[in-house]
C-alpha positions in Angstrom: 43.1 -14.7 2.8 41.3 -11.4 2.8 38.9 -12.6 0.2 38.2 -15.7 2.1 37.4 -13.7 5.2 35.1 -11.6 3.3 33.3 -14.5 1.6 32.8 -16.1 5.0 31.3 -12.9 6.4 29.1 -12.6 3.4 27.9 -16.1 3.8 27.0 -15.5 7.5 25.2 -12.5 6.7 23.1 -14.1 4.0 22.6 -17.6 5.2 18.8 -17.0 5.8 18.4 -15.6 2.3 16.5 -17.5 -0.3 16.7 -17.1 -4.1 12.9 -16.2 -3.9 13.6 -13.0 -1.9 13.7 -9.8 -3.8 11.7 -7.1 -5.4 13.5 -6.8 -8.7 13.4 -3.9 -11.3 12.8 -5.4 -14.8 15.0 -3.4 -17.1 18.2 -4.4 -15.4 17.1 -7.8 -14.0 20.4 -9.5 -13.0 21.4 -12.4 -15.3 21.8 -14.5 -12.1 18.3 -13.8 -11.1 16.8 -14.7 -14.4 18.8 -18.0 -14.5 17.5 -19.0 -11.1 13.8 -18.2 -12.3 14.5 -20.7 -15.2 15.6 -23.4 -12.7 12.4 -22.9 -10.7 10.1 -23.2 -13.8 10.0 -20.0 -15.8 9.8 -21.1 -19.4 10.1 -18.0 -21.6 13.0 -15.9 -22.7 13.8 -12.7 -20.9 12.3 -10.4 -23.7 8.9 -11.8 -22.7 9.3 -10.0 -19.3 10.2 -6.6 -20.4 11.3 -5.9 -24.0 9.2 -7.8 -26.4 5.9 -6.3 -27.9 4.1 -8.9 -26.0 6.2 -8.6 -22.8 4.0 -9.3 -19.8 4.9 -6.2 -18.0 2.9 -4.2 -20.6 -0.3 -5.8 -19.1 0.5 -4.7 -15.6 -0.7 -1.3 -14.2 -0.4 0.9 -11.2 -3.9 1.1 -9.9 -4.7 4.6 -8.7 -1.4 5.2 -7.0 -1.9 2.7 -4.2 -2.5 -0.8 -5.7 -1.7 -3.0 -8.6 -3.7 -4.5 -11.4 -3.6 -6.4 -14.6 -5.3 -6.1 -18.0 -7.0 -9.1 -19.2 -8.9 -8.3 -22.3 -8.5 -6.6 -25.7 -11.0 -4.1 -24.5 -9.1 -2.9 -21.4 -10.7 -4.9 -18.7 -8.6 -4.7 -15.4 -8.5 -7.0 -12.5 -7.6 -5.8 -9.2 -8.4 -6.6 -5.6 -11.7 -5.9 -4.0 -10.2 -3.8 -1.3 -8.4 -1.7 -4.0 -11.7 -1.0 -5.6 -13.4 -0.6 -2.1 -13.6 3.2 -2.2 -15.0 3.2 -5.8 -17.6 0.7 -4.8 -18.5 2.7 -1.7 -18.8 6.0 -3.4 -21.4 4.6 -5.9 -23.5 3.0 -3.0 -26.5 4.3 -1.3 -29.0 2.9 1.1 -31.3 2.2 -2.0 -28.5 0.8 -4.2 -25.9 -0.6 -1.8 -23.2 -2.1 -4.1 -21.1 -2.7 -1.2 -23.7 -5.0 0.3 -25.2 -6.5 -2.7 -22.4 -6.3 -5.4 -22.5 -4.7 -8.9 -22.4 -5.9 -12.5 -22.6 -3.6 -15.5 -24.4 -5.6 -18.2 -23.5 -3.1 -20.8 -20.7 -0.7 -21.6 -23.3 2.1 -20.9 -23.8 0.9 -17.4 -20.1 0.8 -16.4 -19.6 3.7 -13.6 -17.0 6.5 -13.9 -14.8 7.1 -10.9 -13.5 10.6 -9.9 -9.7 10.9 -9.4 -9.0 7.3 -10.2 -6.5 6.2 -12.9 -4.3 3.4 -14.1 -0.5 3.9 -15.1 1.4 1.9 -17.6 5.2 1.9 -17.2 6.8 2.7 -20.6 10.5 2.9 -19.7 13.0 2.9 -16.8 16.6 4.0 -16.8 19.5 4.7 -14.5 20.5 8.3 -14.3 22.7 8.0 -11.2 25.8 9.4 -13.0 24.1 12.5 -14.1 22.7 13.3 -10.6 25.9 12.5 -8.7 27.8 14.8 -11.1 25.6 17.6 -9.7 27.0 17.1 -6.2 23.9 15.7 -4.6 26.1 13.6 -2.3 27.1 16.7 -0.4 23.6 18.3 -0.1 21.4 18.6 2.8 18.1 16.5 2.7 16.1 19.5 1.9 18.4 20.5 -1.0 18.5 17.0 -2.4 14.7 17.0 -2.5 14.7 20.3 -4.3 17.1 19.1 -6.9 15.2 16.1 -7.6 12.0 17.9 -7.9 13.5 20.5 -10.3 15.1 17.6 -12.4 11.8 15.6 -12.5 9.9 18.7 -13.7 12.5 19.5 -16.3 12.7 16.0 -17.6 9.0 15.5 -17.6 8.7 18.6 -19.8 11.2 17.0 -22.2 9.2 13.7 -22.3 5.9 15.6 -22.7 7.4 17.6 -25.7 7.9 14.3 -27.4 4.6 12.7 -26.3 2.0 14.6 -24.4 0.4 11.5 -22.9 3.6 10.7 -21.0 5.0 11.7 -17.5 8.3 11.0 -15.8 9.0 10.2 -12.1 12.6 10.5 -10.6 13.2 8.4 -7.5 16.1 7.4 -5.3 16.9 3.7 -5.0 19.2 1.8 -2.6 18.6 4.4 0.1 19.7 7.2 -2.3 22.9 5.5 -3.6 21.3 5.2 -7.0 18.6 7.1 -9.0 16.2 5.8 -11.6 13.9 7.8 -14.0 10.7 6.0 -15.0 8.3 7.1 -17.8 4.6 6.3 -17.4 1.4 6.8 -19.5 -1.7 7.5 -17.3 -5.3 6.6 -18.2 -7.7 8.8 -16.3 -11.1 7.4 -17.3 -11.5 4.2 -15.3 -14.9 2.6 -14.8 -16.4 0.0 -12.4 -17.6 -2.9 -14.1 -18.0 -5.8 -11.7 -17.9 -6.2 -7.9 -19.0 -9.0 -5.7 -20.7 -8.4 -2.4 -18.6 -7.4 0.5 -19.5 -10.6 2.3 -17.3 -12.5 -0.1 -14.8 -9.7 -1.3 -13.9 -9.1 2.3 -14.8 -12.5 3.6 -13.1 -13.2 7.0 -12.8 -9.4 7.7 -10.4 -8.5 10.5 -10.9 -12.1 12.0 -8.9 -13.6 9.0 -6.9 -10.5 7.9 -3.2 -11.4 7.6 -4.1 -14.9 8.5 -4.0 -18.3 6.8 -6.0 -20.3 5.8 -8.0 -17.7 3.7 -11.0 -18.0 1.4 -11.6 -14.3 0.5 -12.6 -13.7 -3.0 -10.7 -10.5 -3.2 -11.2 -9.1 -6.6 -13.1 -6.4 -8.5 -13.1 -5.4 -12.3 -12.7 -2.1 -13.9 -12.3 -1.0 -17.5 -10.0 1.6 -19.0 -11.6 4.1 -21.4 -9.7 6.2 -23.9 -10.0 8.9 -26.6 -12.0 7.5 -29.6 -9.7 9.0 -32.1 -6.2 8.2 -30.6 -6.9 5.2 -28.3 -4.8 7.3 -25.8 -5.4 8.8 -22.4 -8.4 11.2 -22.0 -10.3 12.9 -19.3 -13.7 11.3 -18.5 -16.2 11.7 -21.4 -19.3 10.0 -22.5 -17.8 9.8 -25.9 -14.8 7.8 -24.7 -14.5 4.2 -25.7 -12.8 0.9 -24.3 -9.2 1.1 -24.4 -7.5 -1.4 -26.8 -4.1 -2.4 -25.1 -0.9 -3.3 -26.9 -0.9 -6.5 -24.7 -3.1 -8.2 -22.2 -2.6 -11.2 -19.9 -4.1 -14.6 -20.7 -6.0 -16.4 -18.1 -5.0 -20.0 -17.3 -7.4 -22.7 -16.1 -4.7 -25.3 -15.5 -4.0 -24.1 -12.1 -0.9 -25.1 -10.0 0.5 -27.6 -7.6 3.0 -27.4 -4.8 6.4 -26.4 -6.3 4.8 -24.8 -9.3 6.6 -21.6 -10.5 4.9 -18.4 -9.5 5.8 -14.8 -10.4 4.1 -11.5 -9.4 4.5 -8.1 -10.9 3.2 -5.0 -9.4 3.9 -1.8 -7.3 5.2 -2.7 -3.8 4.9 0.5 -1.8 7.6 0.6 0.9 10.2 -1.8 2.6 13.0 -1.0 4.8 15.3 -4.0 4.6 18.6 -2.1 4.6 17.4 -0.3 8.0 19.7 -0.5 10.9 19.0 -2.2 14.2 18.5 1.3 15.7 16.0 2.1 13.1 14.1 -1.0 13.7 13.9 -0.3 17.4 12.3 3.1 16.3 9.9 1.3 14.0 8.9 -0.9 16.9 8.0 1.9 19.1 5.9 3.6 16.2 4.0 0.4 15.6 3.0 0.1 19.2 1.6 3.7 19.1 -0.1 3.2 15.7 -1.9 0.1 17.0 -3.0 1.8 20.2 -4.5 4.9 18.7 -6.2 3.1 15.8 -7.7 0.7 18.2 -9.4 3.6 20.0 -10.6 5.3 16.8 -11.9 2.0 15.2 -14.1 1.3 18.5 -15.8 4.6 17.8 -16.3 4.0 14.2 -17.6 0.5 14.7 -20.0 1.5 17.3 -21.6 4.1 14.9 -21.4 1.7 11.9 -23.3 -1.0 13.8 -26.1 1.4 14.6 -26.8 2.7 11.1 -26.5 1.4 7.6 -26.0 4.9 6.2 -23.0 5.4 8.5 -21.7 1.9 7.6 -21.6 2.8 4.0 -19.8 6.0 4.7 -17.2 4.5 7.0 -16.7 1.0 5.5 -13.6 2.1 3.4 -12.1 4.2 6.3 -12.5 1.4 8.8 -10.9 -1.0 6.5 -8.0 1.2 5.7 -7.4 1.9 9.4 -7.7 -1.6 10.6 -5.4 -3.1 8.0 -2.3 -1.5 9.4 -3.5 -1.6 12.9 -3.3 -5.4 12.7 -0.2 -5.2 10.6 1.5 -3.1 13.2 0.6 -5.6 16.0 1.8 -8.5 13.8 5.1 -6.9 12.7 6.1 -6.3 16.4 5.2 -9.8 17.4 7.3 -11.1 14.5 10.3 -8.8 15.4 10.2 -10.3 18.9 9.6 -13.9 17.9 12.6 -14.0 15.4 14.9 -11.7 17.5 15.3 -9.4 14.5 16.9 -6.5 16.3 19.6 -9.0 17.7 20.1 -10.4 14.2 20.7 -6.9 12.8 23.1 -6.2 15.6 25.1 -9.2 14.7 25.2 -8.2 11.0 26.4 -4.8 12.0 29.2 -6.3 14.0 30.2 -8.3 10.9 30.0 -5.3 8.7 32.3 -3.3 11.2 34.8 -6.1 11.2 34.8 -6.1 7.3 35.4 -2.3 7.4 38.1 -2.7 9.9 39.9 -5.3 7.8 39.6 -3.5 4.4 39.5 0.1 5.4 36.4 0.7 3.2 34.1 3.5 4.5 36.6 4.5 7.0 35.3 7.7 8.8 31.9 7.4 7.1 29.8 4.7 8.8 29.8 5.2 12.7 27.5 2.8 14.5 28.2 4.6 17.9 27.2 8.0 16.3 24.1 6.2 14.7 23.1 4.9 18.2 23.4 8.5 19.8 21.4 10.0 17.0 18.6 7.5 17.1 18.4 7.8 20.8 18.0 11.5 20.5 15.2 11.1 17.9 13.2 8.4 19.7 11.3 10.7 21.8 10.4 12.9 19.0 9.3 9.8 16.9 6.9 8.8 19.6 5.3 12.1 19.9 5.2 12.5 16.1 3.4 9.2 15.6 0.9 10.2 18.2 0.3 13.4 16.5 0.0 11.7 13.0 -2.5 9.1 14.2 -4.6 11.5 16.3 -4.8 14.5 14.0 -3.7 13.7 10.4 -6.2 12.2 8.0 -8.7 11.7 10.7 -12.2 13.3 11.2 -13.5 15.9 8.9 -13.1 19.1 10.9 -9.4 18.5 11.7 -8.8 17.7 8.0 -10.3 21.0 7.0 -8.5 23.0 9.7 -5.1 21.6 8.7 -5.8 22.1 5.1 -6.8 25.7 5.8 -3.5 26.2 7.6 -1.3 24.7 4.8 -3.1 25.5 1.6 -5.0 28.4 0.0 -6.2 29.9 -3.1 -6.4 33.3 -4.9 -9.4 34.8 -6.5 -9.3 37.3 -9.4 -8.5 40.1 -7.1 -5.5 38.4 -5.7 -7.2 37.8 -2.3 -6.3 34.6 -0.3 -9.2 32.3 0.6 -10.0 28.7 1.6 -13.2 26.7 0.5 -14.4 23.3 1.0 -16.7 21.4 -1.2 -20.0 19.7 0.1 -18.7 16.2 0.9 -21.2 15.3 3.6 -21.7 11.9 1.9 -18.4 10.9 3.0 -18.8 11.4 6.8 -21.3 11.4 9.6 -21.4 14.3 11.9 -22.1 12.4 15.1 -19.5 10.0 14.3 -17.0 12.6 13.4 -17.4 14.4 16.7 -17.1 11.3 18.7 -13.9 10.4 16.9 -12.4 13.9 17.6 -13.3 13.6 21.3 -11.7 10.2 21.5 -8.6 11.4 19.7 -8.2 14.6 21.9 -8.5 12.5 25.1 -6.0 9.8 23.9 -3.4 12.2 22.7 -3.3 14.0 26.0 -3.0 10.7 27.8 -0.1 9.5 25.8 1.9 12.6 25.2 3.1 13.8 28.5 5.7 16.3 27.2 3.7 19.6 27.5 5.8 21.3 24.8 3.9 19.2 22.3 0.3 19.7 23.7 -1.6 22.1 21.5 -2.7 25.4 23.3 -6.4 24.6 23.1 -5.9 21.8 25.8 -5.6 24.7 28.3 -8.8 26.3 26.8 -10.6 23.0 27.4 -9.4 23.0 31.1 -10.2 26.7 31.7 -13.3 27.4 29.7 -14.9 24.0 29.2 -14.1 22.5 32.8 -12.1 19.7 31.2 -15.0 18.6 29.0 -13.7 17.4 25.5 -17.3 16.8 24.4 -18.4 20.4 25.1 -15.3 21.7 23.4 -15.8 19.7 20.3 -19.6 20.4 20.2 -18.8 24.2 20.2 -16.0 23.8 17.7 -18.4 22.2 15.1 -21.0 24.6 15.8 -19.2 27.7 15.6 -16.4 27.2 13.1 -17.2 28.4 9.5 -14.8 25.7 8.3 -17.7 23.2 8.3 -19.6 25.4 5.9 -19.6 24.0 2.3 -18.9 25.9 -0.9 -18.3 29.1 1.0 -15.1 31.1 0.5 -13.4 32.2 3.8 -11.0 35.0 3.0 -7.9 35.0 5.2 -7.6 38.7 5.4 -10.8 39.2 7.3 -10.4 39.6 11.0 -13.2 37.2 11.7 -11.1 34.5 9.8 -8.3 34.6 12.3 -10.7 34.4 15.2 -12.6 31.5 13.9 -12.5 28.6 16.5 -11.8 26.0 13.9 -8.9 28.2 12.3 -7.4 28.7 15.8 -7.7 25.0 16.6 -6.0 24.1 13.2 -3.2 26.6 13.8 -2.5 25.2 17.2 -2.5 21.6 16.0 -0.2 22.6 13.1 2.2 24.5 15.2 2.9 21.2 17.2 3.8 19.6 13.8 6.1 22.4 12.7 7.8 22.3 16.1 8.4 18.5 15.8 9.6 19.0 12.2 12.0 21.6 13.3 13.5 19.3 16.0 13.6 16.3 13.5 15.6 18.4 11.1 18.5 18.7 13.6 19.2 15.0 13.4 17.4 13.8 10.1 20.3 14.5 7.8 22.9 12.8 9.9 20.7 9.7 10.4 19.8 9.6 6.6 23.5 9.9 5.9 24.5 7.0 8.1 21.7 4.7 6.7 22.7 5.6 3.3 26.3 4.6 3.9 25.2 1.5 5.7 23.4 0.4 2.5 26.4 1.3 0.4 28.6 -0.7 2.7 26.5 -3.7 2.5 26.4 -3.6 -1.2 30.1 -3.3 -1.4 30.8 -6.1 1.1 28.4 -8.4 -0.9 29.3 -7.1 -4.4 29.4 -10.7 -5.8 25.7 -11.2 -5.0 22.7 -9.6 -6.7 20.9 -7.1 -4.7 17.4 -5.4 -5.0 16.5 -2.0 -3.8 13.9 -1.4 -1.2 10.3 -0.9 -2.6 9.3 2.6 -3.6 6.1 2.1 -5.5 7.8 1.4 -8.8 7.2 -1.8 -10.8 8.9 -4.9 -9.4 9.0 -8.6 -10.3 9.2 -11.2 -7.6 9.5 -14.9 -8.3 9.0 -18.1 -6.2 7.0 -21.3 -5.9 3.6 -22.4 -4.7 4.5 -23.8 -1.3 3.1 -24.3 2.1 5.0 -23.5 5.4 5.5 -25.2 8.7 5.4 -23.7 12.1 5.2 -25.4 15.5 4.4 -28.8 14.0 1.5 -27.2 11.9 1.5 -27.6 8.2 -0.4 -24.8 6.4 -1.2 -26.6 3.2 -0.8 -24.6 0.1 -4.4 -23.9 -0.9 -7.9 -23.7 0.5 -11.0 -25.3 -1.0 -14.7 -24.6 -1.1 -15.6 -26.9 2.0 -13.4 -24.9 4.2 -15.3 -21.8 3.3 -18.6 -23.5 3.6 -17.7 -24.6 7.1 -16.8 -21.0 8.1 -20.1 -19.7 6.6 -22.1 -21.9 8.9 -20.6 -20.0 11.8 -21.9 -16.7 10.4 -24.6 -16.5 13.1 -21.8 -16.2 15.8 -18.9 -14.6 13.8 -20.0 -11.5 11.9 -17.0 -11.7 9.4 -18.2 -15.1 8.2 -21.8 -14.0 7.5 -22.8 -14.3 3.9 -25.9 -14.3 1.8 -27.8 -17.8 1.5 -26.9 -17.9 -2.3 -23.3 -17.9 -1.3 -23.7 -20.8 1.0 -25.4 -22.6 -1.8 -22.5 -21.8 -4.3 -19.9 -23.1 -1.9 -21.8 -26.1 -0.8 -22.2 -27.3 -4.4 -21.0 -30.8 -5.3 -20.0 -29.8 -8.9 -17.8 -26.9 -9.7 -17.0 -27.7 -13.4 -15.3 -26.2 -15.2 -13.6 -24.3 -12.6 -12.5 -27.2 -10.4 -8.7 -28.0 -10.4 -8.0 -30.8 -12.8 -5.6 -32.6 -10.5 -7.3 -32.2 -7.0 -10.9 -32.2 -8.3 -11.6 -29.4 -5.8 -12.8 -25.8 -6.2 -9.6 -24.1 -5.0 -10.0 -20.7 -3.6 -6.8 -19.1 -2.2 -3.1 -20.3 -2.3 0.3 -19.7 -1.0 3.5 -18.8 -2.7 6.9 -17.8 -1.6 6.7 -14.5 -3.7 7.9 -11.4 -2.0 5.2 -8.8 -1.5 4.2 -5.7 0.6 1.6 -3.0 0.7 1.0 -1.7 -2.9 1.2 -5.3 -4.2 -2.5 -5.7 -3.6 -4.0 -6.7 -7.0 -0.7 -7.8 -8.4 -1.1 -10.5 -11.0 0.3 -13.8 -10.3 1.7 -15.6 -13.3 2.8 -19.2 -14.0 6.1 -20.0 -16.0 4.3 -19.1 -19.3 3.2 -15.7 -18.3 -0.4 -17.0 -17.8 -2.5 -15.4 -15.0 -3.2 -17.9 -12.2 -4.2 -15.5 -9.4 -4.2 -12.0 -7.8 -2.0 -11.3 -4.7 -4.0 -9.8 -1.8 -2.3 -10.4 1.4 0.7 -11.9 3.4 0.6 -14.3 6.4 0.6 -13.3 10.1 3.8 -15.3 10.8 5.9 -13.0 8.5 4.6 -9.6 9.2 8.1 -8.4 9.8 9.0 -8.9 6.2 8.8 -5.2 5.4 12.2 -5.1 7.2 13.3 -8.7 7.0 12.4 -11.5 4.7 12.0 -14.8 6.5 12.3 -17.4 3.6 11.0 -20.1 5.9 7.7 -18.3 6.9 7.2 -15.5 4.4 4.2 -16.3 2.1 2.1 -14.3 -0.4 -1.6 -15.2 -0.2 -3.4 -15.1 -3.6 -7.0 -15.6 -4.9 -7.2 -18.3 -7.4 -8.2 -16.7 -10.9 -10.5 -19.8 -11.3 -12.4 -18.7 -8.1 -12.7 -15.2 -9.6 -14.1 -16.5 -12.8 -16.4 -19.0 -10.9 -18.0 -16.0 -9.0 -18.3 -14.0 -12.2 -20.0 -16.8 -13.8 -22.2 -18.6 -11.1 -23.1 -15.6 -9.0 -22.8 -12.6 -11.4 -23.8 -14.4 -14.7 -21.3 -12.0 -16.3 -21.4 -13.8 -19.7 -20.2 -10.9 -21.7 -17.1 -10.4 -19.5 -16.2 -14.1 -19.6 -16.4 -14.1 -23.4 -14.4 -10.9 -23.4 -11.7 -12.6 -21.3 -11.9 -15.8 -23.3 
């Protein structure tokens, strides 16, 4: 009888799940998951996923620590999204040679452009090390001590790995909310060069108008190449003597396309999900989303105004604006979905079911306490709102605050053991007038929305007393007087003048608010983390007959599903878009800036013959398509494979109707949006005339 009750509860808790849901690690892919993949259309043995010499995972890369990509040629050519290569394209652009605006194609190896601080990582191995770590008593440690232990183990194990092969590194990460731990070994290639980029009008077609929306026509791809040591074919720092890397395996491109119901599989590096999160945690996330959207909306208005007034400013801020606006819109959409599907109420019902199971079985008695969890989250909610305002207003914003906070947190020693800070000349990445206006707007906005005076930096009193309440005058003097804005000049911390510097004082006061918040967070963080960890463990135990995947944490994951449309409110999405739909939008370019393209693009999309890139079944030039694959941020650039491990597209977005998928996967509405690989090749051919690359890809 007890087993029957448990089974019924499990069924109720999982009735909205689909077999397509999941971000699965490959080395321990559950047999039940693999069997389901085969029923949906996967045609190869498991070894072709992970173990064989030509396993498809060996072609998939972590792209520079924030995206995914795929190797598509024997000479190390890598496909990723245009927005993943955005900053590299921007960094090489000038007003005279605007690769953002006009695109770029290296006609020879010598013309391929190196990129500072960019890399790709290949996963070599992954293994479960939970037993070793649990034996060290990590379960009883504070959050701080847990972090210290994991860091020390990661460093020690990395040294062991490097002793055997100096090109390898190891990462140690928690999975299942810290109930398990996996060690992953990588090989990093640090010489990555830009090879091909289409104009932004196509690579970002639709802009914010279409972002997170469907239908889409964006040709979201860019092309890079991995370079290697000429003697070893291994990783090497940039050198003009390096040669194209020859990978062990690369993905083959398919021209056959897909149809509704076709199998689709993504592999990549999803960044972060929180699907085990409690209802109380979701309430906190909801509040944080609202704040992120509000603050970024203010900041983006300032950036847009300056970008519209100057091409030089536009080039500098294109990438920053895109990065900011992406999760501005995501936050708005996620909250809308949380409301529309009643997600908090759904979670509360599941927690009631979990409580009934614990009461009937005695499992986790005295460990998971939902009443205590509610009290802890209520205590933290005010802090979370202030913290989010602080992060969005001061962290990673305009240049002066970035420097001021860096000066407060980091420092170097010279040969005489004297502490100093120094900033390189990076004026090409920001505009002074824009920078000032952003800071003015952020200072005003923070004060308007943080009414708890304990978390107002002391300089607000200075603004009132010495500057008559004028944020503009305060900011003007800050930029003019602070030596933090001087480039390539060492500022020694021991000097009296350093401690009196207006920018240094400003940074110290901003940072003090952060440390005060951090101290208050620490009082409840460990208790909340413990409750969330036990909640995950309880769910896994209650549903032990079902396979479970861990939340995303930027490790390689497999997701499988099908090419499929969705329906909402009587509207059918269709499962692909074609050239005429894009051409129709292009004709609105005089009224909608995000649909504005060069005349040649209108000609290309208005053509009557797209051979050999047209779909053999529909006869249309298919541009983007929908699948039920499970993705999130970090999956951008993830290869989309068919049932024979052939490349059919690149994932680049999700749909607006499922933006709560980071915390709940709605199998009816959640869709991955991919750019058709034939669309990619069409643009490389007909616009770029990149014959040498097409031959290389074969």
